[in-house]
C-alpha angles and dihedrals in degrees: 000000000000117000130182111219113224104171147359131256125230090261093048103261123135120256125213143142134248123232088265091053101252115147117246128194109211127201113219097016129113136199108285096025123127102209143177108238134205112197127218141160126224113254111193109238099005103066119240127335134187114290126243110242090222094061116121090222121042127196127190148161127238104243089176136012104220096180116016121224110253085239094057115118132184114270113240100189122091093207095050098104095045103034100052092200100113099051093168098041093114089052120090110258094239090051090052088054093049091049095049092048091050090047095057090049090048096055094045089056098041100036105025095037097231122156113222095343115205104249111176118212115288117257106233132178131259091218108025098190137079089027103129116100092184130047127176118209131194114222127210122179090342093309117118122210147123125276114246117252113296091350146093092229108126116230103199109226132198096173137002119204090222098059127083114266088240090063092050090052091048091046093057088051092051096048090070094056104032112134120227085232094061110098101178137019129188121192117195128182138187142181109228094190094048093237098111087219113150093229089057095051125118121207132207123188118196119190128188119197133208091257092056096256115141127200132183129199094226136017095237144356120227123220141167117231110199120196136154093260100044148342109242122197106211137191117205124197122210099266098036123111117247127166109265095216108062094182095053093039087070088056091046096050093043090055091047089050091052091048090051089056094197124190102183100269102078132109111221126203112197112195122194086017101167110192089352101253101135092049092044095049085056097043096094090061098040134079091220141354128205121184129195123199133160097212108087093204090054090051090052086052094047093052090045092048089054090053092047091053095043090242110155101172098069130090128184126204131193122231146075110305092230090054103033094058092055097042120019091029101031107156093019113158123210136174093196127029120196116207120195104159126170119264092283089066128215126322114249090238088059092050090052091050091051088050091050089055087058106214115183091228136028119197109198119194113190138177092195120058092198099055089041091056091047091055094044088056090053091047091049088056087052094055105272120123122212106240103176146312141214124208120217122199100226091157115042118194091022126091091241121108131182116219130194115204132188118209121185130206113235095196118154093247092053124077100266100215126117114271118248124189111262090223104050094155094058091050089055090052097045092046093054090050097046113113109250094019104153096189094244097121113075116201 
């Protein structure tokens, strides 16, 4: 059947309707395409089978593009059809950014219940390729690769156009020596001097074996995080979380710093802090920073990074965010709370605990707009007003988008006026220079 694609789903599939009005999610189709579609339904354990026309939710694949979208571009990756990682690779980059920005605005409206939420222009990349500083490979019989979308079928990979070229070079070296007993391999890279030059690159190779043992080629990686507020030297151990897109991390943290609006007197509580980089980047403008992270090694990294940078007003505590605030940090006071949870978002109990602490501002960094919107709705019910957000394209060519939000408490003893960014001139400049800015957001 022929279907006109009118939108994209959260996982990058085209959305259209049959003649009878049923919604169809179409693999390999983009907004604006007129596609010939073959319908199927998922069958656990047996691949895909033909769909029943009476199903309320239809799925399909585009077997032929009859009329291509004006935003469709030629794919340049040989693994694209098999890998399934870059779902938006055939969509013009400016159109990717436009869709992601619209998607963030849509979920804030639909899920959070916000009317006309202020969504600043998305911050894109000038060169949206070779941006990943960390790549995880599955290994079967000594062969590294990625699993195909929603499957355990290994797609052997010799190069990925998203990964830093230093990772590609290291991968080719490792392919000759990989053991059949190795089940996973992660390669991370960093640039300690901040230059990004290949000759100044550090490499870490982490291997996981069938018996559960893990080895790493070095103890830590060194990196330089450069933001508006501070340059932070970091050490990252094998199991510590670190943003995979170093270039966009600078933009992400700079936006978080502006939303925190620190004057030098604030107490900052950084939840899900990882290796402590967000809190440490704000420490020079804060009275005190306390970070909480469940990963023990990440906490060791965070405390070590504080020492490396001569930061004496930052403390990091191990524990689940929802537990530590009520036990180890019981009675803690904070003027600003940073939330940077995993894709599942925050537990409602944690959000209520944060509201009980009563910070004036909450800066929420999210990699999942849907759970972000859900949590904003809860925070709104607890007295926190959504002020604005800025999407950041941390993962070009995928359907994922990072978002930084500012929420302001409108308690009676606070000045009850709408929050405005302290550095509005900078936001104007960065908005104009952002890739994909269409000039439809006035500052």
